[in-house]
PyMOL CGO cylinders between C-alpha atoms (Angstrom):
from pymol import cmd
from pymol.cgo import CYLINDER

trace = [
    CYLINDER, -0.38, 0.18, -0.06, 1.35, 3.63, -0.88, 0.3, 1, 1, 1, 1, 1, 1,
    CYLINDER, 1.35, 3.63, -0.88, -0.25, 6.36, 0.58, 0.3, 1, 1, 1, 1, 1, 1,
    CYLINDER, -0.25, 6.36, 0.58, 0.38, 9.89, -0.05, 0.3, 1, 1, 1, 1, 1, 1,
    CYLINDER, 0.38, 9.89, -0.05, -1.49, 12.52, 0.79, 0.3, 1, 1, 1, 1, 1, 1,
    CYLINDER, -1.49, 12.52, 0.79, -5.36, 12.28, -0.63, 0.3, 1, 1, 1, 1, 1, 1,
    CYLINDER, -5.36, 12.28, -0.63, -4.00, 9.19, -2.50, 0.3, 1, 1, 1, 1, 1, 1,
    CYLINDER, -4.00, 9.19, -2.50, -3.97, 5.68, -1.60, 0.3, 1, 1, 1, 1, 1, 1,
    CYLINDER, -3.97, 5.68, -1.60, -2.43, 3.07, -4.06, 0.3, 1, 1, 1, 1, 1, 1,
    CYLINDER, -2.43, 3.07, -4.06, -3.44, -0.89, -2.90, 0.3, 1, 1, 1, 1, 1, 1,
    CYLINDER, -3.44, -0.89, -2.90, -1.76, -3.21, -4.83, 0.3, 1, 1, 1, 1, 1, 1,
    CYLINDER, -1.76, -3.21, -4.83, -3.15, -6.44, -3.17, 0.3, 1, 1, 1, 1, 1, 1,
    CYLINDER, -3.15, -6.44, -3.17, -6.49, -5.11, -3.90, 0.3, 1, 1, 1, 1, 1, 1,
    CYLINDER, -6.49, -5.11, -3.90, -5.92, -3.41, -7.23, 0.3, 1, 1, 1, 1, 1, 1,
    CYLINDER, -5.92, -3.41, -7.23, -7.71, -0.34, -5.99, 0.3, 1, 1, 1, 1, 1, 1,
    CYLINDER, -7.71, -0.34, -5.99, -7.21, 3.52, -6.04, 0.3, 1, 1, 1, 1, 1, 1,
    CYLINDER, -7.21, 3.52, -6.04, -8.86, 6.11, -3.85, 0.3, 1, 1, 1, 1, 1, 1,
    CYLINDER, -8.86, 6.11, -3.85, -8.72, 9.91, -3.97, 0.3, 1, 1, 1, 1, 1, 1,
    CYLINDER, -8.72, 9.91, -3.97, -10.00, 11.33, -0.55, 0.3, 1, 1, 1, 1, 1, 1,
    CYLINDER, -10.00, 11.33, -0.55, -11.40, 8.13, -0.14, 0.3, 1, 1, 1, 1, 1, 1,
    CYLINDER, -11.40, 8.13, -0.14, -13.34, 7.74, -3.83, 0.3, 1, 1, 1, 1, 1, 1,
    CYLINDER, -13.34, 7.74, -3.83, -12.33, 5.17, -5.80, 0.3, 1, 1, 1, 1, 1, 1,
    CYLINDER, -12.33, 5.17, -5.80, -10.65, 5.73, -9.29, 0.3, 1, 1, 1, 1, 1, 1,
    CYLINDER, -10.65, 5.73, -9.29, -11.20, 2.73, -12.07, 0.3, 1, 1, 1, 1, 1, 1,
    CYLINDER, -11.20, 2.73, -12.07, -8.07, 2.67, -13.42, 0.3, 1, 1, 1, 1, 1, 1,
    CYLINDER, -8.07, 2.67, -13.42, -7.17, 0.17, -15.84, 0.3, 1, 1, 1, 1, 1, 1,
    CYLINDER, -7.17, 0.17, -15.84, -4.92, -2.48, -15.37, 0.3, 1, 1, 1, 1, 1, 1,
    CYLINDER, -4.92, -2.48, -15.37, -2.44, -0.88, -17.29, 0.3, 1, 1, 1, 1, 1, 1,
    CYLINDER, -2.44, -0.88, -17.29, -2.99, 2.26, -15.90, 0.3, 1, 1, 1, 1, 1, 1,
    CYLINDER, -2.99, 2.26, -15.90, -2.92, 1.02, -12.30, 0.3, 1, 1, 1, 1, 1, 1,
    CYLINDER, -2.92, 1.02, -12.30, 0.62, -0.88, -13.23, 0.3, 1, 1, 1, 1, 1, 1,
    CYLINDER, 0.62, -0.88, -13.23, 2.14, 2.26, -14.77, 0.3, 1, 1, 1, 1, 1, 1,
    CYLINDER, 2.14, 2.26, -14.77, 0.61, 4.16, -11.61, 0.3, 1, 1, 1, 1, 1, 1,
    CYLINDER, 0.61, 4.16, -11.61, 2.27, 1.43, -9.07, 0.3, 1, 1, 1, 1, 1, 1,
    CYLINDER, 2.27, 1.43, -9.07, 5.37, 1.32, -10.79, 0.3, 1, 1, 1, 1, 1, 1,
    CYLINDER, 5.37, 1.32, -10.79, 6.48, 5.27, -10.78, 0.3, 1, 1, 1, 1, 1, 1,
    CYLINDER, 6.48, 5.27, -10.78, 4.91, 5.51, -7.28, 0.3, 1, 1, 1, 1, 1, 1,
    CYLINDER, 4.91, 5.51, -7.28, 7.01, 2.49, -6.20, 0.3, 1, 1, 1, 1, 1, 1,
    CYLINDER, 7.01, 2.49, -6.20, 10.58, 4.59, -6.95, 0.3, 1, 1, 1, 1, 1, 1,
    CYLINDER, 10.58, 4.59, -6.95, 10.77, 6.60, -4.07, 0.3, 1, 1, 1, 1, 1, 1,
    CYLINDER, 10.77, 6.60, -4.07, 11.25, 9.82, -5.24, 0.3, 1, 1, 1, 1, 1, 1,
    CYLINDER, 11.25, 9.82, -5.24, 13.46, 8.48, -8.37, 0.3, 1, 1, 1, 1, 1, 1,
    CYLINDER, 13.46, 8.48, -8.37, 12.36, 8.83, -12.20, 0.3, 1, 1, 1, 1, 1, 1,
    CYLINDER, 12.36, 8.83, -12.20, 10.99, 6.24, -13.58, 0.3, 1, 1, 1, 1, 1, 1,
    CYLINDER, 10.99, 6.24, -13.58, 12.86, 6.27, -16.95, 0.3, 1, 1, 1, 1, 1, 1,
    CYLINDER, 12.86, 6.27, -16.95, 10.82, 5.76, -20.73, 0.3, 1, 1, 1, 1, 1, 1,
    CYLINDER, 10.82, 5.76, -20.73, 12.46, 2.69, -20.86, 0.3, 1, 1, 1, 1, 1, 1,
    CYLINDER, 12.46, 2.69, -20.86, 12.03, 1.23, -17.50, 0.3, 1, 1, 1, 1, 1, 1,
    CYLINDER, 12.03, 1.23, -17.50, 8.31, 1.73, -17.76, 0.3, 1, 1, 1, 1, 1, 1,
    CYLINDER, 8.31, 1.73, -17.76, 7.97, 0.37, -20.69, 0.3, 1, 1, 1, 1, 1, 1,
    CYLINDER, 7.97, 0.37, -20.69, 9.73, -2.78, -19.77, 0.3, 1, 1, 1, 1, 1, 1,
    CYLINDER, 9.73, -2.78, -19.77, 7.59, -3.19, -16.79, 0.3, 1, 1, 1, 1, 1, 1,
    CYLINDER, 7.59, -3.19, -16.79, 4.78, -2.79, -18.43, 0.3, 1, 1, 1, 1, 1, 1,
    CYLINDER, 4.78, -2.79, -18.43, 5.18, -4.52, -22.23, 0.3, 1, 1, 1, 1, 1, 1,
    CYLINDER, 5.18, -4.52, -22.23, 8.23, -6.33, -21.94, 0.3, 1, 1, 1, 1, 1, 1,
    CYLINDER, 8.23, -6.33, -21.94, 10.43, -4.43, -23.68, 0.3, 1, 1, 1, 1, 1, 1,
    CYLINDER, 10.43, -4.43, -23.68, 10.45, -0.50, -25.46, 0.3, 1, 1, 1, 1, 1, 1,
    CYLINDER, 10.45, -0.50, -25.46, 9.59, -0.16, -28.64, 0.3, 1, 1, 1, 1, 1, 1,
    CYLINDER, 9.59, -0.16, -28.64, 9.86, 3.23, -30.92, 0.3, 1, 1, 1, 1, 1, 1,
    CYLINDER, 9.86, 3.23, -30.92, 6.14, 4.00, -29.78, 0.3, 1, 1, 1, 1, 1, 1,
    CYLINDER, 6.14, 4.00, -29.78, 6.61, 3.21, -25.92, 0.3, 1, 1, 1, 1, 1, 1,
    CYLINDER, 6.61, 3.21, -25.92, 7.15, 7.29, -25.54, 0.3, 1, 1, 1, 1, 1, 1,
    CYLINDER, 7.15, 7.29, -25.54, 3.87, 8.31, -27.44, 0.3, 1, 1, 1, 1, 1, 1,
    CYLINDER, 3.87, 8.31, -27.44, 1.71, 5.21, -25.79, 0.3, 1, 1, 1, 1, 1, 1,
    CYLINDER, 1.71, 5.21, -25.79, 3.23, 6.32, -22.57, 0.3, 1, 1, 1, 1, 1, 1,
    CYLINDER, 3.23, 6.32, -22.57, 2.20, 9.56, -22.84, 0.3, 1, 1, 1, 1, 1, 1,
    CYLINDER, 2.20, 9.56, -22.84, -1.28, 8.60, -24.15, 0.3, 1, 1, 1, 1, 1, 1,
    CYLINDER, -1.28, 8.60, -24.15, -1.50, 6.07, -21.23, 0.3, 1, 1, 1, 1, 1, 1,
    CYLINDER, -1.50, 6.07, -21.23, -0.27, 8.62, -18.58, 0.3, 1, 1, 1, 1, 1, 1,
    CYLINDER, -0.27, 8.62, -18.58, -2.94, 11.22, -19.40, 0.3, 1, 1, 1, 1, 1, 1,
    CYLINDER, -2.94, 11.22, -19.40, -5.50, 9.00, -19.16, 0.3, 1, 1, 1, 1, 1, 1,
    CYLINDER, -5.50, 9.00, -19.16, -4.41, 8.02, -15.41, 0.3, 1, 1, 1, 1, 1, 1,
    CYLINDER, -4.41, 8.02, -15.41, -3.99, 11.53, -14.64, 0.3, 1, 1, 1, 1, 1, 1,
    CYLINDER, -3.99, 11.53, -14.64, -7.74, 12.50, -16.09, 0.3, 1, 1, 1, 1, 1, 1,
    CYLINDER, -7.74, 12.50, -16.09, -9.27, 9.87, -13.60, 0.3, 1, 1, 1, 1, 1, 1,
    CYLINDER, -9.27, 9.87, -13.60, -7.36, 11.06, -10.89, 0.3, 1, 1, 1, 1, 1, 1,
    CYLINDER, -7.36, 11.06, -10.89, -8.25, 14.35, -11.60, 0.3, 1, 1, 1, 1, 1, 1,
    CYLINDER, -8.25, 14.35, -11.60, -6.17, 17.00, -9.34, 0.3, 1, 1, 1, 1, 1, 1,
    CYLINDER, -6.17, 17.00, -9.34, -4.35, 14.39, -7.71, 0.3, 1, 1, 1, 1, 1, 1,
    CYLINDER, -4.35, 14.39, -7.71, -3.11, 12.98, -11.04, 0.3, 1, 1, 1, 1, 1, 1,
    CYLINDER, -3.11, 12.98, -11.04, -1.10, 15.92, -11.45, 0.3, 1, 1, 1, 1, 1, 1,
    CYLINDER, -1.10, 15.92, -11.45, -0.43, 17.09, -8.10, 0.3, 1, 1, 1, 1, 1, 1,
    CYLINDER, -0.43, 17.09, -8.10, 1.42, 13.27, -7.74, 0.3, 1, 1, 1, 1, 1, 1,
    CYLINDER, 1.42, 13.27, -7.74, 2.91, 12.97, -11.28, 0.3, 1, 1, 1, 1, 1, 1,
    CYLINDER, 2.91, 12.97, -11.28, 5.62, 15.04, -12.87, 0.3, 1, 1, 1, 1, 1, 1,
    CYLINDER, 5.62, 15.04, -12.87, 6.75, 14.68, -16.59, 0.3, 1, 1, 1, 1, 1, 1,
    CYLINDER, 6.75, 14.68, -16.59, 10.48, 14.58, -16.60, 0.3, 1, 1, 1, 1, 1, 1,
    CYLINDER, 10.48, 14.58, -16.60, 10.88, 15.93, -19.71, 0.3, 1, 1, 1, 1, 1, 1,
    CYLINDER, 10.88, 15.93, -19.71, 12.92, 13.74, -22.03, 0.3, 1, 1, 1, 1, 1, 1,
    CYLINDER, 12.92, 13.74, -22.03, 13.66, 11.03, -19.15, 0.3, 1, 1, 1, 1, 1, 1,
    CYLINDER, 13.66, 11.03, -19.15, 10.48, 9.77, -17.69, 0.3, 1, 1, 1, 1, 1, 1,
    CYLINDER, 10.48, 9.77, -17.69, 7.93, 10.40, -14.51, 0.3, 1, 1, 1, 1, 1, 1,
    CYLINDER, 7.93, 10.40, -14.51, 8.54, 10.79, -11.31, 0.3, 1, 1, 1, 1, 1, 1,
    CYLINDER, 8.54, 10.79, -11.31, 6.25, 10.60, -7.91, 0.3, 1, 1, 1, 1, 1, 1,
    CYLINDER, 6.25, 10.60, -7.91, 5.75, 13.55, -5.98, 0.3, 1, 1, 1, 1, 1, 1,
    CYLINDER, 5.75, 13.55, -5.98, 4.92, 13.80, -2.25, 0.3, 1, 1, 1, 1, 1, 1,
    CYLINDER, 4.92, 13.80, -2.25, 2.21, 16.25, -1.03, 0.3, 1, 1, 1, 1, 1, 1,
    CYLINDER, 2.21, 16.25, -1.03, 5.40, 18.19, 0.97, 0.3, 1, 1, 1, 1, 1, 1,
    CYLINDER, 5.40, 18.19, 0.97, 7.83, 18.30, -2.45, 0.3, 1, 1, 1, 1, 1, 1,
    CYLINDER, 7.83, 18.30, -2.45, 4.60, 20.08, -4.46, 0.3, 1, 1, 1, 1, 1, 1,
    CYLINDER, 4.60, 20.08, -4.46, 3.63, 23.02, -1.60, 0.3, 1, 1, 1, 1, 1, 1,
]
cmd.load_cgo(trace, "trace")
């Protein structure tokens, strides 16, 4: 279980909540969120994330990841943009609420 501010990610149950309300993510969206959040503040690079989700990076991986992350952020609402930062040309990083302030 990862808890950060208003966001809770439960790997055992494959559930995500924001302010206690369930957020319905697809299997891939959930796994991407879990992978990024589990990096303990380090950047999850595009290649690392592609390997974790699809087994191998491909020329289309960055675009696929951009679409996946965009949809996930939309479903998470404000928590998506608060907790998931894009590190240009590198990947994504999970941000704790204290870092965002």
